[in-house]
Structure formats: C-alpha cells, structure tokens
N, CA, C and O of each residue as an XYZ file, in Angstrom:
480
protein
N      42.916    117.688    206.323
C      43.392    119.047    206.188
C      43.753    119.277    204.721
O      44.507    118.495    204.142
N      43.220    120.347    204.113
C      43.518    120.598    202.704
C      44.982    120.976    202.495
O      45.634    121.472    203.414
N      45.499    120.741    201.286
C      46.892    121.116    201.003
C      47.102    122.615    201.189
O      46.266    123.416    200.771
N      48.187    122.989    201.800
C      48.513    124.399    202.000
C      47.839    125.021    203.209
O      48.081    126.189    203.510
N      46.994    124.265    203.913
C      46.299    124.826    205.077
C      47.286    125.185    206.177
O      47.098    126.184    206.871
N      48.324    124.396    206.346
C      49.316    124.659    207.376
C      50.035    125.986    207.116
O      50.372    126.703    208.058
N      50.269    126.309    205.851
C      50.939    127.565    205.509
C      50.045    128.771    205.808
O      50.546    129.883    205.977
N      48.726    128.560    205.876
C      47.791    129.648    206.130
C      47.515    129.858    207.623
O      46.824    130.804    208.000
N      48.043    128.995    208.451
C      47.759    129.059    209.890
C      48.527    130.189    210.566
O      49.498    130.718    210.027
N      48.066    130.540    211.754
C      48.765    131.511    212.587
C      49.575    130.713    213.603
O      48.993    130.109    214.504
N      50.902    130.694    213.483
C      51.726    129.852    214.356
C      51.572    130.212    215.834
O      51.174    131.326    216.175
N      51.883    129.283    216.677
C      51.757    129.456    218.127
C      52.584    130.638    218.623
O      52.177    131.304    219.575
N      53.710    130.914    218.020
C      54.556    132.021    218.501
C      53.892    133.382    218.303
O      54.320    134.367    218.904
N      52.848    133.453    217.463
C      52.123    134.710    217.231
C      50.831    134.790    218.038
O      50.003    135.667    217.795
N      50.650    133.872    219.007
C      49.457    133.866    219.844
C      49.870    133.921    221.311
O      50.973    133.510    221.671
N      48.986    134.427    222.141
C      49.196    134.369    223.582
C      48.790    132.975    224.036
O      47.703    132.506    223.699
N      49.655    132.310    224.798
C      49.395    130.923    225.148
C      49.160    130.703    226.632
O      48.735    129.617    227.026
N      49.422    131.693    227.460
C      49.244    131.499    228.893
C      48.104    132.361    229.424
O      47.810    133.432    228.893
N      47.479    131.870    230.474
C      46.406    132.614    231.098
C      46.975    133.864    231.764
O      48.021    133.807    232.410
N      46.292    134.979    231.606
C      46.731    136.231    232.212
C      47.744    136.999    231.399
O      48.271    138.006    231.872
N      48.034    136.557    230.185
C      49.045    137.229    229.370
C      48.576    138.581    228.830
O      49.398    139.420    228.458
N      47.253    138.796    228.786
C      46.731    140.074    228.291
C      46.947    141.203    229.289
O      47.056    142.363    228.891
N      47.011    140.884    230.580
C      47.043    141.887    231.644
C      48.067    142.986    231.472
O      47.698    144.160    231.496
N      49.344    142.659    231.298
C      50.343    143.720    231.159
C      50.097    144.621    229.941
O      50.387    145.816    229.987
N      49.581    144.070    228.891
C      49.331    144.867    227.690
C      48.145    145.796    227.904
O      48.172    146.951    227.478
N      47.114    145.300    228.558
C      45.944    146.136    228.822
C      46.258    147.252    229.807
O      45.670    148.330    229.718
N      47.168    147.019    230.739
C      47.504    148.036    231.745
C      48.491    149.087    231.227
O      48.337    150.271    231.528
N      49.485    148.679    230.468
C      50.546    149.620    230.121
C      50.637    149.956    228.643
O      51.402    150.842    228.261
N      49.889    149.283    227.820
C      50.031    149.478    226.379
C      49.383    150.742    225.867
O      48.558    151.359    226.541
N      49.767    151.115    224.672
C      49.107    152.239    224.013
C      47.859    151.704    223.316
O      47.701    150.493    223.160
N      46.974    152.608    222.897
C      45.695    152.210    222.325
C      45.506    152.833    220.955
O      45.882    153.978    220.707
N      44.914    152.047    220.079
C      44.438    152.551    218.793
C      42.929    152.355    218.823
O      42.445    151.226    218.908
N      42.184    153.458    218.752
C      40.729    153.389    218.887
C      40.046    153.611    217.551
O      40.440    154.469    216.761
N      39.016    152.820    217.320
C      38.159    152.980    216.154
C      36.717    153.100    216.618
O      36.450    153.199    217.815
N      35.787    153.091    215.670
C      34.371    153.185    216.025
C      33.887    151.936    216.749
O      33.063    152.030    217.659
N      34.388    150.766    216.356
C      33.915    149.507    216.916
C      34.961    148.775    217.751
O      34.609    147.978    218.620
N      36.236    149.036    217.498
C      37.311    148.269    218.115
C      38.292    149.154    218.858
O      38.426    150.343    218.565
N      38.975    148.560    219.822
C      40.123    149.168    220.485
C      41.226    148.122    220.441
O      41.007    146.969    220.811
N      42.411    148.522    219.991
C      43.550    147.614    220.004
C      44.554    148.153    221.009
O      45.087    149.250    220.841
N      44.807    147.374    222.054
C      45.840    147.691    223.037
C      47.135    147.082    222.513
O      47.145    145.939    222.057
N      48.215    147.832    222.576
C      49.476    147.334    222.016
C      50.646    147.756    222.886
O      50.619    148.795    223.544
N      51.667    146.923    222.870
C      52.931    147.259    223.528
C      54.039    146.504    222.806
O      53.784    145.546    222.076
N      55.255    146.944    223.021
C      56.403    146.291    222.386
C      56.539    144.880    222.944
O      56.375    144.653    224.143
N      56.834    143.963    222.080
C      56.982    142.570    222.478
C      58.353    142.342    223.102
O      59.361    142.831    222.593
N      58.386    141.610    224.188
C      59.662    141.302    224.844
C      60.488    140.324    224.024
O      61.716    140.315    224.108
N      59.813    139.503    223.235
C      60.517    138.488    222.440
C      60.871    138.973    221.047
O      61.648    138.320    220.351
N      60.324    140.096    220.625
C      60.578    140.600    219.282
C      59.656    140.013    218.237
O      59.763    140.358    217.060
N      58.752    139.134    218.635
C      57.780    138.518    217.727
C      56.405    139.076    218.053
O      56.009    139.088    219.219
N      55.676    139.534    217.057
C      54.333    140.060    217.274
C      53.380    138.948    217.681
O      53.454    137.826    217.180
N      52.473    139.290    218.614
C      51.440    138.349    219.040
C      50.092    139.057    219.021
O      50.012    140.274    219.189
N      49.030    138.272    218.813
C      47.685    138.828    218.765
C      46.794    138.077    219.749
O      46.906    136.861    219.905
N      45.918    138.811    220.401
C      44.914    138.228    221.283
C      43.596    138.941    221.053
O      43.574    140.110    220.667
N      42.513    138.249    221.286
C      41.182    138.824    221.101
C      40.404    138.637    222.395
O      40.265    137.515    222.882
N      39.903    139.721    222.947
C      39.118    139.689    224.175
C      37.703    140.155    223.851
O      37.466    141.338    223.607
N      36.770    139.213    223.853
C      35.374    139.521    223.542
C      34.509    139.120    224.719
O      34.768    138.113    225.377
N      33.491    139.904    224.978
C      32.572    139.556    226.054
C      31.198    139.221    225.469
O      30.829    139.681    224.389
N      30.467    138.416    226.212
C      29.106    138.077    225.778
C      28.202    139.299    225.816
O      27.186    139.351    225.121
N      28.565    140.260    226.611
C      27.761    141.480    226.689
C      27.771    142.223    225.356
O      26.744    142.742    224.919
N      28.936    142.270    224.716
C      29.064    143.002    223.461
C      28.735    142.145    222.245
O      28.210    142.646    221.250
N      29.040    140.866    222.325
C      28.764    139.948    221.219
C      28.096    138.718    221.832
O      28.786    137.773    222.214
N      26.761    138.712    221.931
C      26.083    137.649    222.655
C      26.160    136.269    222.009
O      26.150    135.262    222.717
N      26.233    136.201    220.721
C      26.231    134.911    220.026
C      27.641    134.319    219.950
O      28.582    134.996    219.537
N      27.779    133.055    220.351
C      29.079    132.381    220.276
C      29.546    132.275    218.830
O      30.743    132.359    218.554
N      28.615    132.094    217.917
C      28.958    132.005    216.500
C      29.589    133.315    216.033
O      30.594    133.306    215.323
N      29.001    134.429    216.431
C      29.536    135.740    216.039
C      30.883    136.008    216.705
O      31.783    136.563    216.075
N      31.033    135.616    217.983
C      32.327    135.800    218.651
C      33.417    135.021    217.930
O      34.509    135.544    217.709
N      33.138    133.800    217.570
C      34.129    132.997    216.854
C      34.428    133.568    215.485
O      35.575    133.530    215.038
N      33.419    134.099    214.809
C      33.635    134.714    213.498
C      34.525    135.948    213.624
O      35.422    136.154    212.807
N      34.279    136.765    214.643
C      35.111    137.955    214.862
C      36.552    137.538    215.138
O      37.484    138.148    214.611
N      36.743    136.509    215.955
C      38.100    136.032    216.241
C      38.800    135.570    214.967
O      39.979    135.863    214.768
N      38.091    134.856    214.112
C      38.692    134.403    212.851
C      39.075    135.578    211.966
O      40.149    135.581    211.365
N      38.200    136.578    211.883
C      38.482    137.765    211.069
C      39.710    138.492    211.600
O      40.569    138.909    210.822
N      39.801    138.648    212.922
C      40.938    139.349    213.533
C      42.236    138.587    213.276
O      43.236    139.182    212.876
N      42.223    137.278    213.502
C      43.438    136.482    213.280
C      43.866    136.517    211.820
O      45.057    136.609    211.522
N      42.903    136.445    210.911
C      43.227    136.472    209.481
C      43.820    137.828    209.086
O      44.797    137.879    208.339
N      43.241    138.919    209.578
C      43.763    140.252    209.265
C      45.181    140.406    209.804
O      46.049    140.945    209.118
N      45.420    139.939    211.022
C      46.756    140.027    211.620
C      47.754    139.182    210.836
O      48.880    139.615    210.590
N      47.343    137.982    210.445
C      48.236    137.075    209.722
C      48.697    137.675    208.398
O      49.835    137.457    207.982
N      47.834    138.418    207.744
C      48.160    138.985    206.430
C      48.779    140.385    206.494
O      49.269    140.888    205.483
N      48.761    141.005    207.649
C      49.222    142.399    207.770
C      50.713    142.453    208.101
O      51.218    141.586    208.815
N      51.421    143.464    207.588
C      52.853    143.599    207.898
C      53.170    143.850    209.368
O      54.319    143.680    209.775
N      52.196    144.247    210.172
C      52.442    144.467    211.596
C      52.864    143.158    212.278
O      53.436    143.178    213.368
N      52.584    142.048    211.643
C      52.962    140.737    212.184
C      54.474    140.633    212.386
O      54.927    139.894    213.260
N      55.248    141.350    211.606
C      56.698    141.319    211.745
C      57.283    142.497    212.495
O      58.503    142.656    212.528
N      56.442    143.331    213.102
C      56.910    144.555    213.747
C      57.297    144.382    215.208
O      57.824    145.322    215.803
N      57.060    143.230    215.807
C      57.415    143.033    217.214
C      56.485    143.737    218.179
O      56.936    144.338    219.154
N      55.184    143.667    217.914
C      54.183    144.328    218.744
C      53.208    143.281    219.276
O      52.736    142.431    218.522
N      52.909    143.342    220.564
C      51.859    142.515    221.138
C      50.559    143.308    221.090
O      50.517    144.451    221.544
N      49.494    142.712    220.544
C      48.214    143.390    220.368
C      47.095    142.593    221.019
O      47.062    141.365    220.940
N      46.184    143.304    221.660
C      44.957    142.711    222.182
C      43.805    143.519    221.613
O      43.713    144.726    221.834
N      42.930    142.848    220.881
C      41.791    143.491    220.230
C      40.567    143.324    221.121
O      40.260    142.223    221.580
N      39.870    144.443    221.360
C      38.644    144.425    222.161
C      37.543    145.128    221.383
O      37.806    146.063    220.627
N      36.311    144.675    221.571
C      35.148    145.274    220.928
C      34.563    146.311    221.870
O      34.411    146.057    223.064
N      34.232    147.489    221.327
C      33.684    148.571    222.151
C      32.189    148.414    222.380
O      31.690    148.719    223.463
N      31.478    147.944    221.376
C      30.033    147.741    221.477
C      29.603    146.718    220.442
O      30.427    146.241    219.663
N      28.339    146.380    220.425
C      27.849    145.367    219.493
C      28.168    145.749    218.063
O      28.078    146.917    217.685
N      28.543    144.754    217.268
C      28.878    145.022    215.892
C      28.603    143.806    215.030
O      28.407    142.700    215.534
N      28.592    144.023    213.739
C      28.427    142.962    212.756
C      29.799    142.669    212.162
O      30.464    143.587    211.683
N      30.242    141.399    212.181
C      31.593    141.085    211.698
C      31.674    141.051    210.181
O      31.987    140.011    209.601
N      31.399    142.158    209.542
C      31.425    142.218    208.091
C      32.585    143.042    207.578
O      33.651    143.099    208.190
N      32.357    143.679    206.442
C      33.415    144.440    205.785
C      33.854    145.646    206.604
O      35.028    146.014    206.568
N      32.943    146.265    207.336
C      33.307    147.431    208.149
C      34.320    147.033    209.219
O      35.248    147.788    209.507
N      34.146    145.862    209.802
C      35.082    145.370    210.810
C      36.464    145.166    210.194
O      37.471    145.572    210.773
N      36.509    144.545    209.039
C      37.800    144.295    208.377
C      38.497    145.593    207.992
O      39.711    145.717    208.151
N      37.742    146.552    207.491
C      38.333    147.830    207.097
C      38.878    148.574    208.317
O      39.984    149.113    208.281
N      38.093    148.598    209.393
C      38.538    149.297    210.605
C      39.748    148.609    211.214
O      40.683    149.276    211.657
N      39.740    147.297    211.240
C      40.868    146.549    211.779
C      42.137    146.809    210.978
O      43.207    147.003    211.555
N      42.026    146.815    209.664
C      43.182    147.115    208.822
C      43.725    148.507    209.068
O      44.939    148.707    209.111
N      42.820    149.482    209.232
C      43.240    150.867    209.489
C      43.945    150.979    210.839
O      44.958    151.669    210.951
N      43.415    150.306    211.869
C      44.033    150.366    213.188
C      45.393    149.658    213.206
O      46.324    150.131    213.859
N      45.513    148.546    212.504
C      46.815    147.869    212.413
C      47.826    148.728    211.657
O      49.003    148.758    212.017
N      47.375    149.429    210.608
C      48.262    150.368    209.899
C      48.761    151.452    210.843
O      49.935    151.819    210.819
N      47.849    151.962    211.681
C      48.202    153.014    212.643
C      49.239    152.506    213.644
O      50.196    153.213    213.960
N      49.051    151.295    214.138
C      50.019    150.723    215.085
C      51.380    150.509    214.435
O      52.417    150.762    215.048
N      51.369    150.046    213.206
C      52.640    149.812    212.512
C      53.370    151.132    212.280
O      54.592    151.196    212.412
N      52.624    152.189    211.932
C      53.248    153.483    211.690
C      53.849    154.052    212.980
O      54.929    154.643    212.954
N      53.154    153.875    214.105
C      53.686    154.423    215.353
C      54.861    153.599    215.876
O      55.721    154.131    216.579
N      54.909    152.305    215.541
C      56.023    151.487    216.003
C      57.278    151.715    215.169
O      58.385    151.428    215.625
N      57.117    152.228    213.950
C      58.271    152.469    213.086
C      59.033    153.716    213.512
O      60.176    153.913    213.101
N      58.417    154.552    214.327
C      59.083    155.793    214.753
C      60.149    155.546    215.762
O      60.799    156.487    216.217
C-alpha cells in the first residue's frame, strides 16, 4: 500500500455495510435527478453521511465499467463537503453512460444540490 493511501480511503462509517440498507432510502428519500444519474437521499440517523451505489447490468453491462463508476462516485463523495452533512445517499444510473468527465460534473452538481437542500 503506498504511503498516504489510508488517508485517501472512504472509511467504513461512510459506507452502507448491511444487506438491505438501501431500501428505506429508496422508499422515503428525496431525489436529485440529472441526465444520467438519480441520487436518493435522506437524513442519516447517525449524523454521519453514507454513500451507496446501485448499478444494474442492464444499464452498465460491463463489470469493468460498473466498477469504474463506483470508484468515481466514491471519490466524488469523499472529496465533497456533503460528506459532513449527515445525509445518506444512494446513487443510481438512469441509462447507459460513459464514466467520464460528464459523469463527474453531473455528480458534483447533484451533490451540491443535496447539500444546499439539507442546509435549509
């Protein structure tokens, strides 16, 4: 492991760790919609923000691309101030997409939107 890699990680407290943890957020959470992504969000019961990614093979057939999208989402969440806002987020893909700059820009915009609505 390279030096400083541990500091760049997304700690376990910012991830969903149990099976079925997405359900309550998908059912009752508010949504931030973009052209390619939908982020379901709700207030965290623990006060710590968590991120989850729900991708289907139908929308992203390649396992390599699914893993790349997950890495991009986790990295964007790790660097964004919404990480300290106490929001649970589940990111879903609306249709096939390329995990490039457009994905990162849209994800950043949607996280900004969630942070602004949670500050109210």
